[in-house]
N, C-alpha and C positions, 0 to 999 in steps of 0.2 A: 374505885378500888381496883388494885391490880390483882387478877386472879390467876390460878394456875394455868388455865387454858391459854392466856395471853402469853405465858411463858413458852408453852408448847408452840403456839402459832409463831412467836419471834424465833424459837430455835429452828423452826422450820424455814422462815423467811431469811433470817440473817446468819444462820450457822449451818445449814444442812450441807452446803457445798464447800464449806471453808474447813476442810479436814485439817486439825492441828497436828504438828509434830509431837510425838509423846515426850521428847526431850526439852521441849520449850514450854515452860510453865506459863508464860504470858499468853499462850494461845491454846491452852487447855480448855475443852469444853466444860460448862457448868453442869455438875451432876445434880440429880433431883431427889436422891434418897439419902436421909441422914439418920444417924442414931446419935445417942449422946456422946459417945467418945468421938465420933466424926465432928460434931458441933463444937466441942472442946477443943478439937484440933484447928478447926477453922477459926474459932474465936482467938486462939493464940497466934495463929498465923496473921490474922487480920490486925491484932494489936501490934505485931511487929512490921506491919506495912506491906505484907505480901499480897499482891494483887489476887491471886487464885483464892486465898483464904477469904478475902473480902468479897470476892464475886460470889462464892458458894454461900457464904454466911447471908448475903443478900437474898439469895434463893430461899434459904431456911426461913428468914423473917417473913418473906412474901407468903409462904405457905404455912407458917406457923409449925414447922417441923423441928422439934427439939428446943424451940424458943417460943415465947409468946408472939403471936402474928403481929406485925407491924410494918406498914407500909413506909413510915418515917424512917425506921432503921433500915429497912430494906434499900431505900433510895440513897441513904447515907453510905451504906456498903457498896452499892453499885458505883456510886460517884468517886468513892476513894479508889476502887479498882480501875475505874475509867481514867482517872487523873494519873495513875501510875502506868497508863499505856496499855491496858486490857482491852484489845480491839472488840471482842464480843460485847463488852460492857459499854464501851464507847458507842456502838451502834444501837444498843438497847436504849441507852440514855437518849439518843437521838430520836428513836421511836416514841419514848415517853414524852418528850418535848413537843414532837410533830402532833401527837394525838391529845396532849394535855392530860395524860393518865398520871395523876399523882403529883405532878408539877403544873405551875402556870404554862399554858400553851404558848410555845414561841418557835415559829419557823427558823428564826435566825439561830437559837441555841440548837434546834435540830439540826441544822445545816453544819454548825460548828462540830457537833459530835460525830456526825456521818463523815465529815471530812477527815477527822482524826482517824477513824476507823479505816476509811477508804485508802488514806495515804500509807497506812501500814500494809495494804494489799488485801484487806478484809473484803471479800466478794459481796457480802450483803450491804456493808456500808457503802460499797460502790455503786450498787443497784439503787439503793435508796437516794443516794446523792444525785445520781442521774435523774431520778424522779423529781427531785427538787429543783433542779435545773429545768426540766422539761415543763413543769407547771409554773416556774417562776415563784416559788414559795421560799423566802428567806434569802433568795439570790436573784439577780437579774434573769429573766427568762433567756435560755439559750438552748436551742435544739442541738447545736454543735457540741457543747459541754455535755449535754445529756447523752448523746451517742457515744462520746469519748468515755464517760463513766460506765455507761451500759456494757459497752464492748469489753472493757476490763473486767467487769463482773462476769459476762457471758463466756469469756475465754478461760475463765476458771471453773466454768461448769455451772454457774449459778443460774438456776432456772428462771428466776424472776428477770434476771439481766437479759437472759436469752429472749424471753417472750417480748420484753419492751424493746429490745434491739430489733426484733422482727417487725414489730409495729412501726418502728421509725423507717424501715426499709418499704414496708407496705404502704406508708402515706408520704414518703419522699420527704421526711422531716430531718434535717441535718446531714442527710445523705441523699445520693440520687435514688429515685424510686427503682425497687427491684423486687419483683414477686419472687424470683428464684432465691434470692438472699432471705427475704421473709420467711419463705417456706422452710429454708434450711434452719433457721434459728428457732422457728416454731417446733419443728421436728425434734431438734436436740433437746428442748424443754419437755415436749410431749413424751419423748422415750424415757424421760426421768419420772414420768408420772405427773408432770404438772398440768392441772386440769384446764387452765387457760390456754396453754400451749396446745393441748389436744383439741379444744374447741376451735382455735383459729386454724390449726391445721386442717381440721375436717372442713372448715369454710373454703380453704384454698383448694381442697379437692373437689368440693361442691361446684365452685365457679371455674375450675381449671386455670388457676392462677400459680403459675411457678411450678406446677405439677400437673401430670396428665389428668383431665377431668375424670372423676369417678365418684358416683353416688354411693357406690358400696363402700368405698374407703371412707368417704365423708361419714356415713352413718357408723362406721366402725369407731371413728374417733369421736364423734358426737356422743355415742354411747359411753365410752370411757370417761369423757368429761362429765357428763350428765349423772353418771353413777356416783361421781365423787361429790356431787351436789352443785356442780357448776351451772348457774342459771342461764348462761348463754348456751351452753351445750344442750340444756333440757329444751329450751325454746326451739332452737334449731332442729333438734331430733323430733320434736312435736311437728314441725314443718314438713319433715321428711315422711313421717307416718301419714299425715294429713293429705300428702299428695302421692304417696307410694312411690317415692324416689329412693331407690337402694334398699327398700325393705318393702314387704307386703303391706298394701294399704290398710289402715286400721284407725277408724275414728276413735275407738276406745283408748288405744294407745297414745293417739295424738292428744286428746283431752287430758290424759294422766300426765303427760309430759309438759303440755302447756300450763297445767295448773301448778306443777312444782315450781316452774319458772316464774309464774305470776305471783305466787305466794311468797317469793323472794323480792318481788318489786321490779322484775324484769319487764320492761315495756313491751318487748316483742312477744313474751309469753302472754301478757295481759291482752294485747291485740288479738293473738291466735285464739285464745280462749273465749274472748268476746265474739269473735266470727263463728266459733263453734256453737255458741249458745243462739246467736242470731239465726243460724241455719239449721238448728237442731241436729247437728252432726255429732254423735257420740254421746249427747246429753239431750234432754227434753227441750224443745226450743223455749226460750224465755228471753223476752225483749229487755226486760228490766235487768237481769243479770248481765246481758249481752252490753247494754248501755253502760252499766257500772264499770265493767272491765274496759270497755273502749274509752271512757272518760279517764280512768286511772292510767291507761297507756298514753293518753295525750298529756296528761299531767307529768308523766315521767319521761316526756320527750319524743314520743312516736308521732309525728306529724301525720303519718298514713292513717292512724286510728281515728282522726277526725272525721273522716268520710264514714266510717262505720258508725260512730257516735251520732253524727249529724243526720244520717240517713235513717236511723232508728228513730230519732227524736221525732221526725216528720209523721211517723206512724203510731206514736204512742200518745196516750191520753195524758192530761195534766197530772193525774193522780199517779200513773206509772212513772212519768219523768220525776216526780217528787220523791217517789220510793227510790228510784235508781240513784238520784243525787244523794239522798240520805245515806244509803248503802255504801256508796262511794267514800263519803266522809267517814263513816264508821270503820270501813276497812282500812282506809289509809291511816287513820289515827291509831289502829290496833297493830300496824306495821304488817298488815295483810294476813292477820291471824283470825279475824272475826268478819268475813266477807259474805259468806253465803249461809 
């Protein structure tokens, strides 16, 4: 089911940096508050084939505001608006097809709608089309094409495009490697409040890549990302507290931030939390919980956590190992909500 929160998310990701001209109805943002008179106007406009009326009527159907809630009717309205060239709805339809929300999942259809929006200059559509090229979903994989579309979005101020372009420079994908360029694009996104950009910029400061090395600056940016709920920022902030880098050393703070990241499925946060349990830093020493978190980190792609898990296993009883493995299964099945 397509919920209101998804609309808010999509407004953030595909519309926030694409400020429409007030005199151009085809680029007017979708509003989210409706009354009976407004619904009647949207309905009349939609019946006359006006894209704006269809777009807003779609929002009304999604949220059940002034009309009976209906995802089917909502999608019909979105599609009519998109087919008439409404770029916001084209990008939104692309997202629905990419994620399989309310329609059969299809990367090919997603690319088709993202491209329509992107070719109209819609920054969100450009950023998502870049992602599809980078990941090879619905199109042949091409870092060069990905960079091209990310740049178009980034130069319009789209934070997602800026972060992804920064990553391409950081990893030398589709462009020559450049830490300076990576840091520049991360900063532009970070200064807009983009949590991912803040976390990556913090990492650049921590490592002294493209910017002067500064643990203090790193902690500052990690805090900004972490407080927005960014798992990478939380895990890295936990590391800084654990090691007293750029901030007063605090095992209590380290555990708190590692835990927030771990409970979002972040492997680094899980490894860090496991290490704290293994050593009794900020929490009572507990080999079972340490093994559980280490195992989860390995499952989520952190190869370094294997040494933690395997080292603990050599010191544990068969019963403890069995408990740790059962806890890990329960934790993962609950999406990290029922772990301890």
